[in-house]
C-alpha positions as CSV (number, residue, x, y, z in Angstrom):
1,M,147.4,82.9,136.5
2,P,143.6,82.3,136.8
3,E,143.1,84.7,133.9
4,Q,145.6,82.7,131.7
5,S,144.0,79.4,132.6
6,Q,140.5,80.8,131.7
7,T,141.8,81.9,128.3
8,I,143.5,78.5,127.7
9,M,140.2,76.9,128.7
10,A,138.3,79.0,126.0
11,V,140.8,77.9,123.3
12,D,140.8,74.3,124.6
13,E,137.0,74.2,124.5
14,L,137.0,75.4,120.9
15,Q,139.6,72.9,119.9
16,A,137.6,70.1,121.6
17,I,134.4,71.0,119.8
18,I,136.4,71.3,116.5
19,Q,138.0,67.8,117.0
20,R,134.6,66.3,117.7
21,C,133.0,67.8,114.7
22,Q,135.9,67.0,112.3
23,I,134.9,63.3,112.4
24,L,131.2,64.0,111.8
25,E,129.5,64.2,108.5
26,E,128.0,67.5,107.6
27,A,124.5,66.1,108.0
28,D,125.2,64.8,111.5
29,F,125.9,68.3,113.0
30,K,123.5,68.9,115.9
31,G,122.0,72.0,117.4
32,E,124.2,71.5,120.5
33,D,127.3,71.6,118.3
34,F,126.3,74.9,116.9
35,S,125.7,76.4,120.4
36,L,129.0,75.1,121.8
37,F,131.0,76.4,118.8
38,Q,129.4,79.8,119.1
39,V,130.0,80.1,122.9
40,A,133.6,78.9,122.7
41,G,134.3,81.2,119.6
42,Q,132.8,84.2,121.3
43,K,134.8,83.5,124.5
44,C,138.0,83.4,122.4
45,L,137.1,86.8,120.9
46,E,136.2,88.4,124.1
47,D,139.3,87.2,125.9
48,G,141.5,88.6,123.2
49,Y,142.5,85.4,121.5
50,A,141.3,86.3,118.0
51,A,144.7,85.1,116.6
52,Q,144.0,81.5,117.7
53,L,140.4,81.6,116.4
54,L,141.8,82.9,113.0
55,E,144.2,79.9,112.9
56,V,141.2,77.5,113.5
57,I,139.2,79.2,110.8
58,Q,142.0,79.1,108.2
59,N,142.8,75.4,108.9
60,E,141.7,73.5,105.7
61,K,140.5,70.6,107.9
62,N,137.8,72.8,109.5
63,K,136.4,74.1,106.2
64,V,133.1,72.2,106.5
65,I,132.6,73.2,110.2
66,I,133.2,76.9,109.4
67,K,130.9,76.7,106.4
68,N,128.0,75.5,108.6
69,M,128.8,77.2,111.9
70,G,130.9,80.3,111.2
71,W,128.1,82.7,110.7
72,N,127.2,82.4,114.4
73,L,130.4,84.4,115.1
74,I,129.3,87.6,113.3
75,S,127.6,89.3,116.2
76,P,130.5,88.9,118.8
77,L,133.0,89.6,116.0
78,V,131.4,93.0,115.1
79,R,131.3,93.9,118.8
80,C,135.0,93.2,119.3
81,I,136.0,95.1,116.1
82,F,134.4,98.2,117.5
83,M,135.9,97.6,121.0
84,Y,139.5,97.6,119.7
85,K,141.4,100.7,118.6
86,Q,142.4,101.1,114.9
87,E,146.0,100.2,115.4
88,D,145.4,97.2,117.6
89,D,146.7,93.8,116.2
90,K,143.6,92.1,117.7
91,R,141.3,94.3,115.6
92,E,143.4,93.3,112.6
93,H,142.9,89.6,113.4
94,C,139.1,90.2,113.8
95,L,138.9,91.9,110.4
96,K,140.7,88.9,108.8
97,I,138.3,86.5,110.5
98,L,135.4,88.6,109.0
99,D,137.0,88.3,105.6
100,Q,137.5,84.5,106.0
101,L,133.9,84.0,107.1
102,A,132.7,85.8,104.0
103,Q,134.7,83.4,101.8
104,L,133.9,80.2,103.7
105,C,130.5,80.3,105.3
106,N,127.2,79.2,103.8
107,P,126.2,82.4,101.8
108,K,122.5,82.2,102.8
109,E,123.2,81.9,106.5
110,L,125.9,84.5,106.5
111,F,123.7,86.9,104.5
112,L,121.0,86.8,107.2
113,G,123.7,87.2,110.0
114,L,125.2,90.3,108.3
115,L,121.7,91.9,107.7
116,E,120.8,91.3,111.3
117,Q,123.9,93.3,112.4
118,I,123.1,96.2,110.1
119,E,119.5,96.2,111.4
120,Q,120.6,96.3,115.0
121,A,123.1,99.2,114.5
122,S,121.6,102.6,115.1
123,G,122.6,106.2,115.8
124,E,126.3,106.9,115.9
125,Q,127.2,103.4,115.0
126,A,125.0,103.0,112.0
127,C,127.4,104.3,109.4
128,Q,130.4,102.6,110.9
129,T,128.6,99.2,111.0
130,V,127.4,99.5,107.4
131,M,130.9,100.4,106.2
132,L,132.4,97.5,108.1
133,L,130.0,95.0,106.6
134,L,129.7,96.2,103.0
135,Q,132.6,94.1,101.7
136,P,131.6,90.8,103.3
137,L,127.9,91.5,102.3
138,Q,129.0,92.1,98.7
139,T,131.1,88.9,98.6
140,V,128.1,86.9,99.9
141,L,125.6,88.5,97.5
142,L,127.8,87.7,94.5
143,K,127.8,84.0,95.5
144,L,124.0,83.9,95.7
145,Q,122.7,82.7,92.4
146,N,119.0,82.3,93.3
147,K,117.3,85.3,94.7
148,K,120.3,87.5,94.1
149,A,118.2,90.5,93.1
150,Y,115.8,90.0,96.0
151,S,118.7,89.8,98.5
152,L,120.4,92.9,97.0
153,G,117.1,94.8,97.3
154,L,116.7,93.6,100.9
155,S,120.3,94.7,101.7
156,L,120.0,98.1,100.1
157,A,116.6,98.8,101.7
158,M,118.0,97.8,105.2
159,I,121.1,100.0,104.7
160,M,119.0,103.0,103.6
161,N,116.6,102.5,106.5
162,Q,119.5,102.7,108.9
163,L,120.9,105.8,107.3
164,T,117.8,107.8,106.6
165,P,117.2,108.9,110.3
166,L,120.6,110.5,110.4
167,P,120.9,114.3,109.9
168,V,122.5,115.3,106.5
169,P,125.6,117.5,107.0
170,Y,124.7,120.8,105.3
171,T,127.3,123.5,106.1
172,K,130.9,123.4,104.9
173,Q,132.1,122.7,108.4
174,Q,129.6,119.8,108.9
175,I,130.5,118.3,105.6
176,Q,134.2,118.5,106.4
177,E,133.7,117.0,109.9
178,D,131.3,114.3,108.7
179,K,130.7,113.6,112.4
180,L,128.6,110.4,111.9
181,G,130.4,109.3,108.7
182,L,127.3,109.7,106.5
183,C,129.2,111.3,103.6
184,Q,131.8,108.5,103.5
185,C,129.2,105.8,104.0
186,C,126.9,107.0,101.2
187,N,129.8,106.8,98.7
188,A,130.9,103.4,100.1
189,V,127.3,102.1,99.5
190,V,127.5,103.2,95.8
191,D,130.8,101.4,95.4
192,F,129.1,98.3,96.9
193,T,126.5,98.3,94.1
194,K,129.0,98.5,91.2
195,P,129.4,94.7,90.5
196,F,125.6,94.5,90.3
197,V,125.4,97.5,88.0
198,N,128.1,95.9,85.8
199,E,126.1,92.6,85.7
200,V,123.0,94.5,84.4
201,I,125.1,96.3,81.8
202,K,126.6,93.0,80.6
203,N,123.2,91.3,80.4
204,M,121.8,94.2,78.4
205,E,124.7,94.1,76.0
206,K,124.2,90.4,75.4
207,S,120.5,90.9,74.5
208,S,118.6,94.0,73.3
209,E,115.5,92.3,74.8
210,Y,116.9,92.1,78.4
211,N,114.2,90.3,80.3
212,D,115.8,89.8,83.8
213,M,114.5,93.0,85.1
214,E,114.7,92.2,88.8
215,L,118.3,93.3,89.4
216,K,117.7,96.4,87.4
217,E,114.6,97.3,89.3
218,E,116.3,96.9,92.7
219,L,119.1,99.3,91.5
220,L,116.5,101.7,90.3
221,K,114.7,101.6,93.6
222,F,118.0,102.3,95.4
223,C,118.8,105.3,93.2
224,M,115.3,106.7,93.8
225,K,115.8,106.4,97.6
226,C,119.2,108.1,97.3
227,L,117.7,111.0,95.4
228,K,115.2,111.6,98.2
229,Y,117.8,111.0,101.0
230,P,120.4,112.4,101.3
231,L,120.4,114.3,98.0
232,L,117.1,116.2,98.3
233,T,118.3,117.6,101.6
234,A,122.0,118.0,100.8
235,Q,123.8,121.2,100.0
236,L,125.1,120.6,96.5
237,E,126.8,123.8,95.5
238,Q,130.5,123.8,95.0
239,L,132.2,124.8,98.3
240,E,135.5,126.6,98.4
241,G,138.1,124.6,100.3
242,I,136.5,121.2,99.6
243,E,138.3,119.7,96.7
244,E,135.9,116.8,96.2
245,H,132.5,117.5,97.7
246,P,131.2,114.1,98.9
247,F,127.6,114.7,98.0
248,R,128.4,116.1,94.6
249,H,130.5,112.9,94.0
250,F,127.6,110.8,95.3
251,A,125.1,112.6,93.0
252,T,127.4,111.9,90.0
253,E,127.6,108.2,90.9
254,I,123.8,107.9,91.2
255,I,123.3,109.7,87.9
256,D,125.9,107.3,86.3
257,I,124.1,104.2,87.6
258,L,120.8,105.5,86.2
259,W,122.5,106.1,82.8
260,D,124.2,102.7,82.8
261,I,120.9,100.8,83.5
262,K,119.2,103.0,80.8
263,E,116.8,104.6,83.2
264,L,118.0,108.2,83.3
265,I,116.2,109.7,80.3
266,P,112.9,107.8,80.9
267,L,112.9,109.1,84.5
268,V,113.4,112.7,83.4
269,F,110.6,112.6,80.8
270,L,108.2,109.8,81.6
271,R,107.2,111.4,84.8
272,H,104.4,109.0,85.7
273,K,106.6,105.9,85.3
274,S,105.7,103.4,88.1
275,I,108.7,102.6,90.1
276,S,107.1,101.1,93.2
277,P,104.8,98.1,93.7
278,H,101.1,98.6,93.2
279,W,99.9,98.9,96.8
280,K,96.4,97.7,97.7
281,N,96.7,99.9,100.8
282,Q,95.9,103.4,99.7
283,E,98.0,105.0,102.5
284,F,101.1,103.1,101.4
285,A,100.4,104.0,97.7
286,D,100.2,107.7,98.7
287,I,103.5,107.6,100.6
288,E,105.2,105.9,97.6
289,R,103.8,108.5,95.2
290,K,105.1,111.3,97.4
291,N,108.5,109.7,97.8
292,S,108.7,109.2,94.0
293,A,107.7,112.8,93.4
294,D,110.4,114.1,95.7
295,S,113.0,111.8,94.0
296,L,112.1,112.9,90.5
297,A,112.1,116.6,91.6
298,C,115.6,116.1,93.0
299,L,116.8,114.4,89.7
300,S,115.6,117.4,87.7
301,Y,117.4,119.7,90.0
302,L,120.6,117.7,89.6
303,M,120.4,117.7,85.8
304,F,119.1,121.2,85.0
305,V,120.7,123.2,87.8
306,Q,123.8,121.3,88.8
307,H,124.2,119.8,85.2
308,F,125.0,116.3,86.5
309,G,124.5,113.9,83.5
310,I,123.7,116.8,81.2
311,D,126.2,115.4,78.6
312,C,123.9,112.4,78.2
313,F,120.9,114.6,77.6
314,P,119.5,114.9,74.0
315,M,119.6,118.6,73.0
316,V,116.4,118.4,70.9
317,F,113.9,119.8,73.3
318,S,112.6,123.4,73.3
319,P,113.0,125.5,76.4
320,S,109.2,125.8,76.8
321,Y,108.9,121.9,76.7
322,L,111.6,121.6,79.4
323,L,109.8,124.2,81.5
324,Q,106.6,122.2,81.1
325,C,108.3,119.0,82.1
326,N,109.8,120.6,85.2
327,M,106.7,122.5,86.5
328,T,105.5,119.5,88.5
329,H,108.9,119.1,90.1
330,I,109.2,122.8,90.8
331,E,105.8,122.8,92.5
332,V,106.8,119.7,94.6
333,L,109.9,121.6,95.8
334,L,108.2,125.0,96.4
335,K,105.6,123.3,98.6
336,R,108.3,122.4,101.1
337,T,109.2,124.6,104.0
338,E,112.8,123.3,104.5
339,E,115.3,125.9,103.2
340,S,117.4,123.2,101.4
341,M,114.4,122.0,99.3
342,L,112.7,125.4,98.8
343,S,116.0,126.8,97.4
344,K,116.3,123.9,95.0
345,G,112.8,124.6,93.7
346,L,113.6,128.3,93.1
347,D,116.9,127.4,91.4
348,L,115.2,124.9,89.1
349,F,112.5,127.4,88.2
350,E,115.0,130.1,87.5
351,S,117.2,127.8,85.5
352,C,114.3,126.8,83.2
353,L,113.1,130.4,82.7
354,L,116.6,131.7,81.9
355,R,116.7,129.3,78.9
356,M,113.7,131.0,77.4
357,E,113.3,134.1,75.3
358,D,111.1,136.8,76.6
359,N,107.5,136.8,75.3
360,S,108.0,133.3,73.9
361,L,105.8,131.2,76.1
362,L,102.4,130.7,74.6
363,H,99.3,131.5,76.7
364,Q,98.0,127.9,76.1
365,Y,100.5,126.7,78.8
366,L,98.3,128.4,81.4
367,E,95.7,125.7,80.8
368,L,98.2,123.4,82.6
369,R,97.4,123.5,86.4
370,D,101.1,123.7,87.5
371,F,101.6,127.0,85.5
372,I,99.1,128.7,87.8
373,N,100.0,126.9,91.0
374,V,103.7,127.4,91.0
375,P,103.9,131.3,91.0
376,Q,101.5,131.4,94.0
377,R,104.1,129.5,96.0
378,K,106.6,132.3,95.1
379,K,109.1,133.2,97.7
380,S,111.1,135.3,95.3
381,L,109.7,138.3,93.3
382,H,112.8,138.1,91.0
383,I,111.7,134.7,89.7
384,L,108.0,135.7,89.5
385,Q,109.1,138.5,87.2
386,L,111.1,136.1,85.1
387,F,108.1,133.9,84.8
388,I,105.8,136.8,83.7
389,D,108.4,138.0,81.2
390,K,108.4,134.7,79.3
391,F,104.7,134.7,78.4
392,D,103.2,136.2,75.3
393,T,100.8,139.2,75.8
394,E,97.7,137.0,76.2
395,G,99.6,134.7,78.6
396,K,100.6,137.7,80.7
397,Y,97.0,138.9,80.8
398,T,95.6,135.5,81.8
399,L,98.3,135.0,84.4
400,F,97.6,138.4,86.0
401,R,93.9,137.5,86.2
402,C,94.5,134.2,87.8
403,L,97.0,135.5,90.4
404,L,94.8,138.4,91.4
405,K,91.9,136.0,92.0
406,T,93.9,133.4,93.9
407,S,97.1,134.7,95.5
408,N,95.6,136.1,98.7
409,H,98.8,138.0,99.3
410,A,98.8,141.8,99.2
411,G,102.5,142.0,98.3
412,V,102.2,139.7,95.3
413,E,99.0,141.4,94.2
414,G,100.7,144.8,94.4
415,Y,103.6,143.4,92.3
416,I,101.1,142.1,89.7
417,I,99.3,145.5,89.5
418,K,102.7,147.2,88.9
419,N,103.2,144.7,86.0
420,I,99.8,145.5,84.6
421,K,100.7,149.2,84.6
422,D,103.9,148.4,82.7
423,Q,102.0,146.4,80.1
424,I,99.5,149.3,79.7
425,H,102.4,151.7,79.2
426,L,103.8,149.5,76.5
427,S,100.4,149.3,74.8
428,L,100.0,153.1,74.8
429,T,103.6,153.9,73.7
430,R,104.0,151.3,70.9
431,A,102.5,151.6,67.4
432,C,101.2,148.1,67.4
433,D,97.7,147.5,68.6
434,N,97.5,145.5,71.9
435,I,94.0,144.3,72.5
436,W,94.8,142.7,75.9
437,F,95.8,145.8,77.8
438,T,93.4,148.3,76.2
439,G,89.7,148.4,75.7
440,H,87.2,145.8,77.1
441,H,89.9,143.3,78.1
442,L,91.6,145.9,80.2
443,I,88.3,147.1,81.8
444,S,87.6,143.5,82.8
445,L,91.0,143.3,84.4
446,L,90.6,146.6,86.2
447,D,87.4,145.3,87.8
448,L,89.8,142.9,89.7
449,V,92.4,145.6,90.4
450,L,90.4,148.6,91.4
451,L,88.4,147.2,94.3
452,L,88.8,146.5,98.0
453,P,88.7,142.8,98.9
454,E,86.2,143.4,101.8
455,G,84.9,146.8,100.8
456,A,85.1,149.5,103.5
457,E,85.9,146.9,106.1
458,T,89.2,145.9,104.4
459,D,92.3,146.1,106.6
460,L,94.0,149.0,105.0
461,L,97.4,148.4,106.7
462,Q,97.5,144.8,105.7
463,N,96.5,145.5,102.1
464,S,98.6,148.7,101.7
465,D,100.9,147.2,99.0
466,R,97.9,146.4,96.8
467,I,96.0,149.6,97.5
468,M,99.0,151.9,96.8
469,A,99.7,150.0,93.5
470,S,96.1,150.3,92.5
471,L,96.0,154.1,93.2
472,N,99.3,154.5,91.3
473,L,97.8,152.7,88.3
474,L,94.6,154.8,88.4
475,R,96.6,158.0,88.6
476,Y,98.8,156.8,85.6
477,L,95.7,156.0,83.5
478,V,93.9,159.4,83.9
479,I,97.2,161.3,83.3
480,K,98.5,159.2,80.4
481,D,95.3,158.4,78.5
482,C,93.5,161.7,77.9
483,E,89.7,161.6,77.9
484,S,89.4,162.5,74.2
485,D,91.5,159.4,73.2
486,N,90.2,157.0,75.9
487,Q,92.4,154.2,74.4
488,T,92.3,152.2,77.7
489,G,88.5,152.7,78.2
490,V,89.1,154.0,81.7
491,W,87.1,157.2,81.2
492,T,83.9,155.4,80.5
493,T,84.1,153.3,83.6
494,L,85.1,156.0,86.1
495,A,81.7,156.0,87.8
496,K,82.1,152.2,88.5
497,I,85.6,152.8,89.8
498,E,84.3,155.6,92.1
499,Q,81.5,153.3,93.4
500,N,83.6,150.1,93.9
501,F,87.0,151.4,94.9
502,L,87.3,155.1,95.8
503,K,84.2,155.5,97.9
504,P,84.8,152.3,100.0
505,L,88.5,153.4,100.4
506,H,87.3,156.9,101.6
507,V,85.0,155.3,104.1
508,G,87.7,152.9,105.2
509,L,90.2,155.7,105.7
510,N,87.7,157.7,107.8
511,M,86.9,154.6,109.9
512,S,90.6,153.9,110.4
513,K,91.2,157.6,111.3
514,A,88.3,157.5,113.8
515,H,89.7,154.2,115.3
516,Y,93.2,155.6,115.8
517,E,91.8,158.9,117.2
518,A,89.8,156.9,119.7
519,E,92.9,154.8,120.7
520,I,95.0,158.0,121.2
521,K,92.2,159.5,123.3
522,N,91.9,156.4,125.5
523,K,95.7,156.4,126.1
524,K,95.7,160.0,127.1
525,E,92.8,159.4,129.5
526,N,94.5,156.4,131.0
527,R,97.7,158.5,131.6
528,R,95.6,161.2,133.4
529,G,93.8,158.5,135.5
């Protein structure tokens, strides 16, 4: 009995406040009225009397009261919705109340109330809260005439801030489980933006000189954020057993938005387009630049590897130009240590190279910084070989010189030296004259190959790949190019090779031998002791 009377009290209190406010003009509502309405409404919800509250809200006579005071119920309403189970009638009543508040409340006040709830949600409840509030938030935003673009931008930024800390499902099992609801939530957020995308499309159709750029800019910022998270981290290959891969669907939707607002092609080719505000604070500017670089790299991966949006792509660009456009993006991805991003960089690099004919890439491309930086970040010799194969002879020669000087990796250097041997072999066995891998050009290159990085002190074990490749090359040269022909010029420089390479190597081997003999002797003595 006491429990029933408490509930009746909560409903009675609400009715009493409503009756008092019904006779007041809108301008006469006081702060006390707002507080009493909120407390009584919250009590009804918490005591399980959402049905009675819904009746009050739906009553036409209470329209003005709900318009002004209803937004105060958002916080307790969200709490109650999560408290009840899916099939509970009380939860259904709460959802109807939420829908009614979206229709009836002052849009500005309700907008702030909804954003506050999204901001306060975190961890496991972040996705559920966002998905619950997207529909009312969309309803409210569509009612806002002034500051609609600003409010949409604020909403999308807040939503992405709440989602970004969540781990992105990567394996097939994680994607299928979608434990935190991130896959579902991301696609729900895209659906949320569609009326605003359509508004931009309509405005652009009305006028070729579409000046209201604010809404378009906010949508562009949102797409850029989505490219960085979750798409840069996500696994986007087709997975067996998953009919509609949620992140592939999400990627398609993001590409579609960029196409619809006429930003897709400019983003792919105008790589230095400013998407962010011009920060006075240099630290903020650097963060924005890095975020933008990550997003653009992901966009290139989506287009050129996964072929999202490729139908929109003008097929007028040469493979070498596409490689040039993508080198910055490839470098951004290959700098990363995370497997999901590194693999995207390698896939993008390979995709661009496979479009090209062998020996078709002009040596002038090596004047571009990225063409030297990218191969040094190589984690796959297969793709390094593809890269080498695409250059003309002078390009190969220049690339070999650069990599030998800067790679600081004995395995890569050994691989380059093997490629040099292959190019010399082609020069000696073909009728056509190749000036880059014979004569003085070759001798200059051999100066970089046939030497020990630290002379006799070089760690022979650590540099074994390079040393063995160099000895193999030298052996090939003296056998294949007889002294009387001396096409390569190696016979005239043997004394220099002896001095700079073979003698230090001999000394180094003797030092290593002595070192190991001393170690063995010490161990034997220790055993006897």
